[in-house]
Phi, psi and omega in degrees: 000324178295323179296319179296317177298319178298315179299314181297320182289319189269342183264146176264345181277145175287131183273350185294328178294320179295319180295318179296315180293326176294322177294318177298320178298316179295318179294318180290330175295316176295323178295325176300315178297320179295318179296316180297315180294318179294323181294317181295324179288316184286323183290331178294335179265322186218112184286348183283350184269007184299314183294323179296314180290327176295319177296315178298319179296314182295319178296314181294320179295320178296316178299316179299313183295319179295313181294319180294318180297316179298314182299313181295317181296312184289323178291326176294316177300319182295314181293320180291335180282349181282000000 
């Protein structure tokens, strides 16, 4: 808790964007697991759904990668500026 207070006090950048993007990254990571689990169950019954699940996987993976990259880049900049 002291570290968080220190960050808020010493940084000039708003931290809410980093927190929001970290939450989006976490949610999309969970969504990736859900898509993989749903795909394995559905594809075993119906092979025609492969393209739909592949599209869902690619969109979710792209969202995860963008959010994770932003979070890591901005948090590193924030810490280095202190």
